[in-house]
PAVEX-786020 format. One line per field, with one value per residue: residue in three letters; chain; x, y, z of N, C-alpha, C, CB in turn; residue number from 1. Coordinates in steps of 0.1 Angstrom, whole numbers, plus 2048, in hexadecimal, padded with zeros to 3 digits. Atoms other than C-alpha are relative to their C-alpha. Glycine has a CB too. Example, Ala and Ser with C-alpha at 12.3 -4.5 7.8 and 13.67 -1.06 7.14 Angstrom:
BEGIN
r: [ALA SER];
c: [A A];
n_east: [809 7F7];
n_north: [7F4 7F5];
n_up: [800 800];
ca_east: [87B 889];
ca_north: [7D3 7F5];
ca_up: [84E 847];
c_east: [809 7F8];
c_north: [80C 80B];
c_up: [800 808];
cb_east: [7F6 804];
cb_north: [800 805];
cb_up: [80C 7F2];
k: [1 2];
END
This chain:
BEGIN
r: [MET GLU GLU LYS THR ARG LEU TYR LEU VAL PRO THR PRO ILE GLY ASN LEU GLY ASP ILE THR PHE ARG ALA VAL GLU VAL LEU LYS SER VAL ASP LYS ILE LEU ALA GLU ASP THR ARG THR SER GLY VAL LEU LEU LYS HIS TYR GLY ILE THR THR PRO THR GLU SER PHE HIS ALA PHE ASN GLU HIS LYS ARG THR GLU SER VAL ILE THR ARG LEU GLN SER GLY GLU THR LEU ALA LEU ILE THR ASP ALA GLY THR PRO GLY ILE SER ASP PRO GLY PHE MET LEU ALA ARG ALA ALA ALA GLU ALA ASP ILE LYS VAL GLU SER LEU PRO GLY ALA THR ALA PHE VAL PRO ALA LEU VAL LYS SER GLY LEU PRO SER ASP LYS PHE VAL PHE GLU GLY PHE LEU PRO HIS LYS LYS GLY ARG LEU THR ARG LEU LYS ILE LEU SER GLU GLU SER ARG THR MET VAL PHE TYR GLU SER PRO HIS ARG LEU MET LYS THR LEU GLU GLN PHE ALA GLU PHE MET ASN PRO ASP ARG HIS VAL SER VAL SER ARG GLU ILE THR LYS LYS PHE GLU GLU THR VAL THR GLY SER VAL SER GLU VAL ILE GLU HIS PHE LYS GLU GLY THR ILE LYS GLY GLU PHE VAL ILE VAL LEU ALA GLY LYS ASP ASP];
c: [A A A A A A A A A A A A A A A A A A A A A A A A A A A A A A A A A A A A A A A A A A A A A A A A A A A A A A A A A A A A A A A A A A A A A A A A A A A A A A A A A A A A A A A A A A A A A A A A A A A A A A A A A A A A A A A A A A A A A A A A A A A A A A A A A A A A A A A A A A A A A A A A A A A A A A A A A A A A A A A A A A A A A A A A A A A A A A A A A A A A A A A A A A A A A A A A A A A A A A A A A A A A A A A A A A A A A A A A A A A A A A A A A A A];
n_east: [80B 7F7 800 807 7FF 807 7FB 806 7FA 809 802 80A 7FD 7F9 80A 80D 803 806 7F6 800 807 80A 7F8 7FA 80E 803 7F6 806 80C 801 7F3 7FF 7F8 7F9 7F4 802 7FA 808 80E 808 7FC 805 812 804 7FE 803 813 7FE 808 805 7FC 803 7F8 7FA 7F5 7F6 7F8 7F5 7F9 7F3 7FA 806 800 7F7 807 80E 7FF 7FF 80D 808 7FE 805 811 801 7FC 80C 809 805 7FA 801 800 7FA 7F9 7FA 807 801 7F5 804 7FC 7F7 7F7 7FD 80C 803 801 7F5 7F9 809 7FF 7F9 806 80B 7F9 7F9 80B 805 816 7FE 804 806 7FD 80A 7F9 808 7F9 7F3 7FD 7F5 801 806 7FA 7FA 808 801 7F2 7F9 7F6 802 807 7FE 7F8 801 7FA 80A 7F9 804 7FB 7F3 7FF 7FF 7F1 7F3 7F8 806 7F6 7FC 80A 800 7F5 7FF 80B 7F9 7FB 806 804 80B 803 803 80B 807 808 7FD 809 7FD 7F4 7EC 7FD 7FB 7F1 7FC 7FD 7F1 7F5 7FE 7FB 7F5 7F9 801 7FC 80B 807 80C 80E 80A 80F 80B 811 807 80D 804 811 809 806 7EF 7F1 7F7 7F4 7F4 7F7 7F5 7F5 800 800 80B 80F 7FE 806 80E 807 7FF 808 80E 80A 7F9 80C 802 7F7 7FC 7FB 7F7 7FA 7F6 7F9 7F3 7F4 801 7F4];
n_north: [7EE 7F3 7F8 7F3 7F2 7F8 7EC 7FF 7EF 7F8 7F2 7F9 7F8 7F3 7F4 803 811 80D 807 80D 80D 806 808 7F9 7F7 80C 807 7F9 800 80A 7FF 7FB 7F0 7F9 7FA 7F2 7F4 7F7 803 7F7 7FD 809 7FD 7FC 80E 80B 7F7 7FD 80C 807 80C 801 80A 7F8 7FB 7FF 7F5 805 7F7 800 800 80D 812 807 806 808 808 80E 801 804 80A 806 804 804 813 80A 802 7EE 7F7 7EE 7F9 7F2 7F2 7F6 7F6 7FC 809 80D 808 805 7F4 7F6 7FF 80D 809 807 805 805 809 809 808 808 80D 807 809 807 7F6 7FF 7F5 7FB 7F4 7FC 7F5 7F1 7F1 7FB 7F9 800 803 7F6 7F3 800 808 7FD 7F9 802 809 811 809 80F 802 7F1 801 7F7 7F7 7FB 7ED 7FE 7F7 7EF 7F5 808 808 7F8 7FA 810 80C 7FA 807 80C 7FC 7FA 80B 809 7FA 804 7FA 7FF 7FF 7FF 7FE 7EE 7F3 7F8 7F8 803 802 7F4 808 80A 7FE 7F7 809 80A 7F5 7FA 80B 80A 7F2 7F7 805 810 801 805 800 7FD 804 803 800 808 806 7F4 7F4 7F9 809 7F8 809 7F0 807 7F9 7FE 801 7F1 7F9 80A 7F5 7F2 7FE 800 7F7 7F6 80B 802 809 80D 80A 801 800 811 7FA 809 7F7 80A 802 7F9 80A 80A];
n_up: [800 802 7F2 802 7FD 7F2 802 80A 804 80C 802 801 80A 7F9 803 809 7F5 807 806 7FC 803 7FA 7F9 7F6 7FB 7FB 7F1 7F5 7FD 7FA 7F5 7F2 7FE 809 7FE 80D 801 7F6 805 804 80E 805 800 80D 809 7FD 800 812 802 7F7 7F7 7EF 7FB 7F5 804 7F4 80A 802 808 7FE 7F6 7F7 803 7F8 7F1 802 806 7F8 7F7 80B 801 7F8 808 811 7FA 7FA 80B 808 80E 7FF 80B 7FB 807 7FC 807 810 805 7FD 7F9 801 804 7F4 7FA 7F6 807 803 7F3 7FB 80A 7FD 7F7 803 809 7F3 7FA 80F 7FD 810 804 80B 800 80F 800 7FE 801 7F7 806 805 80B 80D 808 809 80C 809 803 80D 7FA 802 7F4 802 7F6 7F7 7F5 7FB 7F1 7F7 7FB 7FC 7F6 800 7FB 802 80A 809 80A 801 805 80A 808 80B 80E 809 80A 806 80B 802 7FA 7F2 7FD 7F3 7F8 7F9 7FC 800 7FA 802 810 800 7FD 808 80E 7FC 7FE 80E 805 7F9 801 809 806 806 80D 801 805 7F5 7FD 7F4 800 7F7 802 807 7FF 7F8 805 805 803 80A 7FE 808 809 809 7FB 7F4 800 801 7F6 7F8 805 800 7F1 7F9 808 801 7F3 7FB 7F9 801 7FF 80D 80D 80F 803 803 808 7FD 801 80F 801];
ca_east: [7FE 811 815 801 80B 80A 81E 812 82C 813 81B 806 803 81A 800 7E7 7D2 7C6 7E8 7E1 7DC 7BD 7D2 7DF 7BA 7B1 7CF 7C7 7A2 7A9 7CA 7C3 7D2 7E4 806 806 823 80B 7E6 7D9 7EA 7E0 7BB 7B6 7C0 7B1 78B 791 78A 777 791 786 7A0 7AF 7D2 7EF 80D 82F 849 86B 870 859 867 886 86C 84F 860 864 841 832 843 837 815 81C 82B 809 7F2 7EA 7EB 7F7 7FC 819 819 829 81C 822 836 842 84E 86F 87D 889 86A 865 867 889 88D 869 86B 88E 881 867 87F 897 874 86C 846 840 83E 82F 839 81E 82D 822 82C 84D 858 879 871 859 874 88F 879 873 899 8A2 8C1 8CC 8B8 8C5 8DF 8D7 8E1 8C4 8D4 8B6 8BC 8DE 8EE 8E6 908 91F 92F 91D 93C 948 92C 92C 952 94B 92D 93E 94F 933 929 909 8EC 8E3 8C1 8B8 8A1 89F 88B 883 89C 8BC 8B3 8C7 8E6 8E4 8E5 900 917 910 91B 93B 943 93A 937 921 919 90B 8ED 8D0 8AA 895 873 85D 83A 836 810 806 7F4 81A 82E 84A 86D 88A 8A1 8C6 8EA 8F0 8F5 8D8 8C1 8D1 8C5 8A8 89D 8A8 88F 875 861 871 852 84D 85E 877 88A 8AD 8BB 8DD 8F6 912 936 93E 958];
ca_north: [806 821 836 859 878 88B 8AE 8BF 8DF 8F8 914 932 94F 96D 985 97A 962 952 942 925 904 8EE 8D3 8EC 8FB 8D4 8C9 8E8 8DE 8BA 8BB 8BD 8DE 8F6 903 92B 942 95D 953 972 979 954 959 970 951 93A 94C 956 92E 927 912 90C 8F5 903 917 917 931 921 938 941 949 92A 90F 907 901 8F3 8D9 8BC 8BE 8C2 8A5 892 89A 88F 86A 867 86B 891 89F 8C2 8DA 8FB 916 936 95B 95C 93F 91F 90C 90F 928 946 93C 923 901 8F3 8E9 8D5 8C3 8B8 8AA 899 886 87C 86F 859 873 872 897 8A5 8C3 8D4 8EA 90C 930 93E 95C 959 942 95B 978 962 952 971 985 97D 96B 948 932 911 917 92D 930 93F 953 95E 97F 987 98B 9AA 9B2 992 983 995 9A6 980 970 991 986 965 96D 983 966 952 94D 93E 952 961 961 97B 985 9AC 9C3 9E4 9F6 9E3 9E0 A01 9F0 9D1 9DD 9F7 9D7 9C3 9E5 9E7 9C0 9B3 9CD 9EA 9DB 9BA 9B2 9B1 9AF 9BB 9AE 9BD 9B7 99A 98C 9AC 9CD 9DE 9C5 9D2 9C1 9DC 9CD 9DB 9DF 9DF A07 A0E 9F9 A14 A30 A24 A1C A3B A4F A2F A1E A0C 9F2 9D5 9B8 9B1 992 99B 988 98F 97E 96C 975 96E 955];
ca_up: [7FF 7F7 813 81C 815 838 82B 812 805 7F0 7E1 7E3 7CB 7CC 7C0 7AA 7C3 7A1 79E 7B2 7AB 7A9 7B9 7D3 7DC 7E1 7F9 80E 810 818 833 85B 85F 84B 856 84B 84D 858 85B 858 836 82C 838 81B 804 814 819 7EF 7EC 806 817 83E 847 86A 866 881 87D 873 868 868 88D 89D 884 897 8B9 8A4 88C 8A5 8B2 88F 885 89F 891 870 881 892 874 870 84D 847 82E 830 821 81D 817 7F5 7E1 7E6 807 810 7F3 80A 81F 83D 831 82D 854 853 833 83C 85B 84D 833 853 861 841 844 81D 813 7F2 7E5 7CB 7B1 7AA 7B1 7B8 7AF 7A3 786 76E 775 766 74D 73E 747 726 737 734 74B 73D 75B 77B 79C 7B7 7D3 7E5 7FE 7FD 821 82E 842 84A 830 816 805 807 7F4 7DA 7D1 7CA 7B4 7A2 791 78A 76C 76C 76E 78F 7A0 7BF 7D6 7E4 7F8 7EE 807 7FD 7D4 7D2 7E6 7D4 7B3 7BB 7C7 7A7 799 7B0 7B1 793 777 76D 74B 754 747 765 767 781 788 79F 7AA 799 791 7A1 791 791 786 772 767 75B 743 73A 74B 770 76D 75A 771 789 77A 772 798 7A3 78E 791 7AD 7C6 7D5 7D9 7DA 7BD 7A7 79A 783 77A 75D 765 761 73C 734];
c_east: [80B 7FB 7F9 804 7FD 807 800 80C 7F7 803 7F8 802 804 7F9 7F5 7F7 7F9 80C 7FE 7FB 7F6 804 801 7F2 7F8 807 7F7 7F1 7FC 80D 7FA 801 80A 80D 804 80F 7F9 7F5 7F6 801 7FB 7F1 7FC 7FB 7F7 7F0 7FF 7FA 7FA 807 7FF 808 809 813 805 808 80A 809 810 806 7F7 804 80C 7FA 7F9 803 7FE 7F1 7F6 804 7FF 7EE 7FC 800 7F1 7F3 7FC 808 801 804 80C 801 806 7F8 7FC 80B 803 80D 812 80B 801 7F1 800 7FD 80A 800 7F4 801 813 7FE 7F7 808 807 7F4 7FA 7F5 806 7F6 7FC 804 7FA 808 7F9 808 80C 803 80D 803 7FD 80A 80A 7FE 800 80F 801 814 801 7FB 7FF 80A 7FB 802 7F7 80B 7F8 802 814 806 7FE 80C 80B 7FE 7F3 80C 806 7FD 800 80F 7FF 7F8 801 808 7FB 7FE 7EF 7F4 7F9 7F6 7FC 7F6 807 7F4 804 80B 80E 7FF 809 80F 803 805 80B 80C 804 809 811 808 802 805 7F3 7F9 7FB 7FA 7F7 7F0 7F9 7F4 7FA 7EF 7F6 7F4 7F8 7FA 80B 80A 809 80C 80B 80C 811 80F 800 7FD 7F4 7F3 7FE 7F6 7F1 7F4 803 7F6 7F0 7FD 805 7F6 7FF 807 80B 80B 80C 80B 80C 80C 807 80A 802 812 80E];
c_north: [801 808 80E 807 805 80C 800 80E 808 80A 807 80D 80A 80A 7FB 7F4 7F8 7F5 7F2 7F9 7FA 7F7 808 803 7ED 7F8 807 7FB 7F3 7FD 802 80D 807 80B 80B 806 80E 7FB 807 803 7F2 7FE 804 7F8 7FA 803 801 7F0 7FD 7F5 802 7F6 80D 803 7FF 80A 7F3 808 802 803 7F5 7F5 7FA 7FC 7F5 7F5 7F3 7FC 7FB 7F6 7F4 7FE 7FD 7F2 7FD 802 810 802 811 807 80D 808 80C 80E 802 7F7 7F3 7FC 807 806 80D 803 7F1 7F4 7F3 7F6 7EF 7F3 7F7 7F4 7F5 7F2 7F8 7F5 7F7 809 7FF 80E 804 80F 806 80B 807 813 7FF 809 803 7F8 808 80A 7F9 7FB 80B 80D 808 7FA 7F2 7FB 7F2 7FF 80E 7FB 809 803 804 80D 7FC 802 80B 809 7F2 7F7 802 803 7F1 7FB 809 7FF 7F4 7FE 808 7FA 7F5 803 7FE 80B 803 806 80A 805 80D 808 80B 809 7FA 7FB 809 7F7 7F6 803 80B 7F8 7F8 809 7FC 7EC 7F9 806 807 7FF 7F7 804 7FD 806 802 800 807 7FD 7F7 7F6 80A 809 804 7F7 804 7F9 80F 7F6 80A 7FF 804 812 807 7FA 80C 808 7FD 7FF 80D 80C 7F6 7FC 7F5 7F8 7F4 7F5 7FB 7F2 803 7F5 807 7F6 7FC 805 7FB 7FA 806];
c_up: [7FF 80F 800 800 813 800 7F6 7FE 7F2 7FF 803 7F7 805 7F8 7FB 808 7F4 7FA 808 7F8 803 809 80F 809 80A 80B 80B 806 80B 810 80F 7FE 7F7 807 7F8 809 80B 7FC 7FE 7F0 7F6 7FC 7F5 7F5 800 7FC 7EF 7FD 808 807 811 807 810 7FA 80D 7FC 802 7F7 804 80F 80A 7F7 803 80D 7F9 7FA 808 801 7F0 7F7 809 7F9 7FB 801 804 7F4 7FD 7F1 803 7F0 807 7F5 802 7FF 7F5 7FC 803 80E 7FC 7F5 804 80A 806 7F9 800 80C 802 7F9 7FF 80B 7FE 7F7 80A 804 7F9 7FD 7EE 7FE 7EF 7FE 7F2 7F9 7F9 802 807 7F7 7F9 7F0 7F2 801 7FB 7F3 7F7 801 7EF 7FE 802 80A 7FE 811 809 80B 809 80D 80C 804 7FD 811 803 807 7FD 7FA 7EF 7F5 7FD 7F4 7F3 7F5 7F7 7F5 7F7 7F0 801 7F4 7FA 806 80E 805 812 807 80A 801 7F9 803 7FF 7F2 7FF 801 7F7 7F6 800 801 7F9 7F8 804 7FE 7F4 7F2 7F7 7F3 800 7FF 812 7FB 80E 804 810 804 7F6 800 804 7F4 7FE 7FE 7F5 800 7F6 801 7FF 80C 814 800 7FC 806 80E 7FE 801 80F 80D 7FF 802 80F 806 80F 7FC 803 7EF 802 7F7 7FB 7F7 7FB 806 7FB 7F2 800 7FB];
cb_east: [7F5 7FB 80F 7F9 7F4 802 80E 7EE 814 7F1 7FF 7FC 7F6 811 806 804 7F1 7F6 80F 7FC 805 7F8 80E 80A 7F2 800 814 7FF 7FA 802 80B 80B 809 7F5 808 7EB 7FF 7FF 7FB 802 812 804 7F9 809 809 804 800 817 806 7F7 80F 7F0 80D 7FD 801 808 806 7FC 7F9 804 801 7ED 7FD 80D 7F5 7F5 809 808 7FA 7FC 807 802 7F9 80D 80D 7FA 7F2 809 7F3 80F 7EE 80C 7F9 80D 803 804 80A 800 7FA 7FD 7FE 806 7F5 7F4 7FD 80D 7FE 7F4 7FA 807 7FB 7F5 80C 804 7F7 7FA 7FB 7F9 809 7F3 80E 7EF 80D 7F7 7F7 80E 7FE 806 7FA 7EF 805 807 7EF 7F2 80E 7FF 802 80B 7F0 80A 810 7F2 80D 7EE 804 802 7FB 802 806 7F3 802 806 803 7FA 80B 7FB 7EE 7FD 80B 7FE 7F6 809 80D 7F7 80B 800 7FF 809 7FB 805 7FD 80C 7FF 7FB 7FE 809 7F5 7F9 801 7F8 7F1 800 7FF 7F2 7F9 7F9 7FC 7F0 80F 806 807 7FB 7FF 806 7FB 7FF 7FE 805 7FE 808 7FD 80A 7F8 807 7FC 803 7FD 805 7F7 7FA 806 80E 80B 800 808 80C 804 7FD 805 80B 807 802 7F0 80F 7F3 7FC 7FE 808 7F2 80A 7F7 804 805 801 80B 7F9 7FC];
cb_north: [809 80A 802 803 806 7F7 809 802 7FD 802 802 803 802 801 80A 7FB 800 807 807 7FE 7FA 7FC 7FD 80D 80A 7F9 807 80E 800 7F6 80E 7FC 7FF 807 7F7 810 803 810 7F8 80C 804 7F8 80B 805 7F7 7FB 818 805 7F7 7FC 7FD 7FC 7F9 7F4 80C 7F4 812 7F3 80E 809 80F 800 7FB 808 80B 807 803 801 814 80A 803 808 803 806 7FD 805 7F5 811 7FD 807 804 800 805 800 808 812 805 7F7 7F0 7F4 802 812 804 801 805 80A 810 809 80A 806 805 80A 805 80D 806 7EE 81C 7F1 807 7FE 800 809 800 7FB 80D 7F6 806 7FB 7F9 808 80F 7FB 7FA 801 7F3 812 803 7F8 805 7FB 7FE 80A 803 7F9 80F 7FA 806 80B 801 806 808 7FC 7EC 80D 80F 7F7 7FD 80D 7FC 7F5 804 805 7FC 7FC 7FB 7F3 802 806 7F1 803 7F2 80A 804 800 801 7F0 803 80C 7F8 7FA 805 808 7FC 7FC 80E 809 7FA 7FB 7FE 80B 7FF 7F6 7EF 806 7F2 808 7EB 808 80B 7FC 7F4 80A 809 80A 7F1 810 7EC 814 7FF 813 80B 7F8 806 803 7E9 807 805 7F5 7EF 803 801 7EF 7FD 807 803 800 7F9 810 7FA 810 7F5 808 804 7F5 7FC 80C 7F4];
cb_up: [80D 7EF 803 805 7F4 811 806 800 7F9 800 7F6 80C 7F8 7FF 7F6 7EE 811 7F3 800 808 801 7F8 7F7 7F9 7EA 7F7 803 7FB 7F3 7F2 7FC 80A 80C 7F7 7FF 800 7F1 7FF 804 808 800 806 809 7FB 804 810 80A 7F8 7FD 7FC 7FD 802 7EF 812 7FA 805 806 7FB 801 7F8 803 803 7F1 802 80A 7F7 7FA 80F 80A 7F9 7FB 80F 7FB 7F4 812 812 804 80D 7F1 80E 7FB 808 7FC 7FA 800 7FD 802 7F0 7FD 7FF 7F4 7F7 7F6 808 7F7 7FD 810 800 7F0 802 806 7F7 7F3 810 805 801 80D 7F5 806 801 803 805 7FC 811 806 805 805 80B 802 803 809 804 804 7FE 802 7FA 809 7FE 802 7EE 7FA 800 7FE 804 7FD 807 81A 7F7 803 807 817 809 809 809 806 80A 80A 806 808 805 802 80A 800 806 7F6 805 7F9 805 7FD 805 806 7F6 80E 803 80F 80C 7F5 80C 80F 7FD 7F7 811 808 7F7 806 815 808 7FF 7F5 7FE 7F6 809 7F2 812 7FB 803 801 805 7FE 800 80A 80C 808 80C 7FC 803 7F6 80E 7F0 7FA 7F7 808 7F7 7F2 80B 7FE 7F0 7F7 807 7FE 7EC 7F4 7FD 804 7FE 7FA 80B 7FB 7F1 803 7FA 80D 7F5 7FF 80A 7ED 7F7];
k: [1 2 3 4 5 6 7 8 9 10 11 12 13 14 15 16 17 18 19 20 21 22 23 24 25 26 27 28 29 30 31 32 33 34 35 36 37 38 39 40 41 42 43 44 45 46 47 48 49 50 51 52 53 54 55 56 57 58 59 60 61 62 63 64 65 66 67 68 69 70 71 72 73 74 75 76 77 78 79 80 81 82 83 84 85 86 87 88 89 90 91 92 93 94 95 96 97 98 99 100 101 102 103 104 105 106 107 108 109 110 111 112 113 114 115 116 117 118 119 120 121 122 123 124 125 126 127 128 129 130 131 132 133 134 135 136 137 138 139 140 141 142 143 144 145 146 147 148 149 150 151 152 153 154 155 156 157 158 159 160 161 162 163 164 165 166 167 168 169 170 171 172 173 174 175 176 177 178 179 180 181 182 183 184 185 186 187 188 189 190 191 192 193 194 195 196 197 198 199 200 201 202 203 204 205 206 207 208 209 210 211 212 213 214 215 216 217 218 219 220 221 222 223 224 225 226 227];
END
């Protein structure tokens, strides 16, 4: 008999509520409980789709403490779904620790395909997407300059997440450590009303955002170093 799935990792829309899959809705309706990064944020999505499954908080600040007890619940036969505020659990969001612990405990896990911000940003950037490296958020302080020096030698396309108040600093450091003429594509508010993608050299994109809007969540796609 096939082992029953106990933990589902369920992607949620990164902006447009229509981007959830039929299967994701079915899973969220069928599990015993939903672990949510922010129950208030997720509540909007769940209400929109008539999902009445109980939720409880599971986020970056309690993931360490709660993982063991969640594993115990899964082992006792409870079925759970993990969602984050937006996107796929484990991609710059809580989920890695629980997925690892479940694998170590031989608990069957299913990760549903679905929304994640870096894929559309990469695909429409015009930069090579056959080989790329996902860096997520750069370190804010410790190790940041060291990481930038290492990445300056990376030949594959690089993908980063960035917040609005660090965008200019990051772009300026790309110009400093790599090359102001290096090609870059910056997307913000993907799938939302004010979605925007700006492409060009690093220096050109810096000039754009000096005059333009720096709001929302950003994905930066940076060309690798020429061989």
